[in-house]
C-alpha positions in Angstrom: 0.0 0.0 0.0 1.3 3.5 -0.8 -1.2 5.4 1.3 0.0 7.6 4.2 -1.5 6.8 7.6 -2.4 9.5 10.1 -4.5 7.6 12.6 -3.8 4.2 14.2 -5.9 2.3 16.7 -3.9 0.0 18.9 -5.6 -2.7 21.1 -3.8 -4.5 23.8 -4.5 -8.2 24.2 -3.2 -8.2 27.8 -4.8 -5.1 29.3 -7.8 -4.5 27.0 -6.6 -0.9 26.5 -7.3 0.9 23.2 -5.0 3.7 22.2 -5.7 6.1 19.3 -2.6 7.6 17.8 -3.0 10.7 15.6 0.1 11.7 13.6 0.9 15.2 12.5 2.6 13.8 9.4 1.5 10.6 7.9 3.6 7.5 7.6 3.5 4.7 5.0 1.3 1.8 5.8 4.3 -0.6 5.4 6.1 1.4 8.2 3.3 1.2 10.8 4.6 -1.9 12.6 8.1 -0.6 12.8 6.8 2.8 14.1 4.7 1.1 16.8 7.5 -1.1 18.0 10.5 1.3 17.7 8.9 4.8 18.4 6.0 3.8 20.6 7.5 0.8 22.4 4.6 -1.5 21.7 5.3 -5.3 21.7 3.9 -6.6 18.4 3.0 -9.9 20.2 0.7 -8.1 22.6 -1.3 -5.9 20.3 -3.7 -5.7 17.3 -3.7 -2.5 15.3 -5.7 -1.0 12.5 -5.5 2.3 10.6 -8.4 4.6 9.8 -8.8 8.0 8.3 -12.5 8.7 8.9 -15.2 7.8 11.4 -15.6 8.5 15.0 -14.9 6.8 18.3 -18.1 5.6 20.0 -18.6 4.3 23.5 -21.6 2.1 23.5 -23.6 0.3 26.1 -26.3 -2.4 25.8 -28.9 0.4 25.9 -27.6 1.5 22.5 -29.0 -1.7 20.9 -32.5 -3.0 20.6 -33.2 -6.5 21.8 
């Protein structure tokens, strides 16, 4: 992929934490794992990550869904 990434969601398998990283300058998709490991000190074995460029972050409860 040749696109430049400006937002990354990082989810920890161990803690359940979700971090949203917003970059001032985008990085190449192929460089995301290296950035997360070397610059942000994430252990690749303990996280799942995804990139996104639009959308919002929603905090939902069961009341947000009809049964």
